[in-house]
C-alpha positions as CSV (number, residue, x, y, z in Angstrom):
1,M,-40.0,27.7,26.6
2,R,-39.2,24.4,24.9
3,E,-39.7,21.2,26.9
4,K,-36.7,18.9,27.3
5,L,-37.0,15.4,25.8
6,A,-36.8,12.3,28.0
7,Y,-34.4,9.6,26.8
8,E,-34.1,6.0,27.5
9,D,-30.3,5.7,27.2
10,R,-27.1,7.8,27.0
11,L,-23.8,7.4,25.2
12,D,-20.7,9.4,26.0
13,I,-18.2,9.3,23.2
14,R,-16.1,12.2,24.2
15,G,-12.4,11.7,23.5
16,L,-12.9,9.1,20.8
17,D,-11.6,9.4,17.3
18,C,-13.2,8.2,14.1
19,P,-14.6,5.7,13.4
20,M,-15.3,4.8,17.0
21,P,-18.0,7.4,17.7
22,V,-20.1,6.2,14.8
23,M,-19.5,2.5,15.5
24,Q,-20.5,2.9,19.2
25,T,-23.6,4.9,18.2
26,K,-24.7,2.3,15.7
27,A,-24.2,-0.5,18.3
28,K,-26.1,1.3,21.0
29,L,-29.0,2.1,18.7
30,A,-29.1,-1.6,17.6
31,Q,-29.8,-2.5,21.3
32,M,-32.6,-0.1,21.7
33,T,-36.4,-0.4,20.9
34,S,-38.2,1.5,18.2
35,G,-39.4,4.8,19.6
36,D,-36.6,5.1,22.2
37,H,-34.5,8.2,22.5
38,L,-30.7,8.1,22.8
39,K,-28.7,11.1,24.2
40,I,-25.2,11.3,22.8
41,T,-22.4,13.5,24.2
42,A,-19.4,14.0,22.0
43,N,-16.5,16.4,21.4
44,N,-15.3,15.4,18.0
45,R,-16.6,18.0,15.5
46,D,-16.3,15.5,12.6
47,F,-19.1,13.6,14.4
48,I,-21.7,16.3,13.4
49,K,-21.6,15.3,9.8
50,E,-21.3,11.6,10.6
51,I,-24.3,11.5,12.9
52,H,-26.4,13.1,10.3
53,A,-25.3,10.6,7.6
54,L,-25.8,7.7,10.0
55,S,-29.3,8.8,11.0
56,T,-30.3,9.2,7.4
57,Q,-28.8,5.8,6.4
58,L,-30.5,4.0,9.3
59,G,-33.8,5.9,9.2
60,H,-33.6,7.5,12.6
61,T,-34.5,11.1,13.5
62,I,-32.3,13.7,15.2
63,L,-34.7,15.5,17.6
64,E,-32.2,17.8,19.3
65,E,-28.8,19.0,18.4
66,N,-26.4,21.4,20.3
67,T,-23.1,21.9,18.5
68,E,-22.1,25.2,20.2
69,G,-19.0,25.1,22.3
70,E,-16.7,22.1,22.9
71,T,-19.3,19.6,24.0
72,L,-21.8,18.4,21.4
73,T,-25.1,16.8,22.3
74,F,-27.7,15.0,20.2
75,V,-30.9,13.3,21.0
76,I,-31.9,10.6,18.4
77,K,-35.2,8.8,18.1
78,K,-34.8,5.2,16.9
79,N,-37.5,4.7,14.2
80,K,-36.9,1.1,13.1
């Protein structure tokens, strides 16, 4: 059984259309400390591709991803 990750902050971006989910995610990560974990809850399927691109661009790591069903969840580790 896999242990669940702890996270320092949460971001609920359900109901938001592009580009707001990415903008809010980027702003939240900017406020966090290196090594912190952010749990994001979304429902915009376009966000899946966008969060991967954003994480690569900013140098962060997606540790968990659940894209089954209507609710999407991600846990990102801020690396820088």
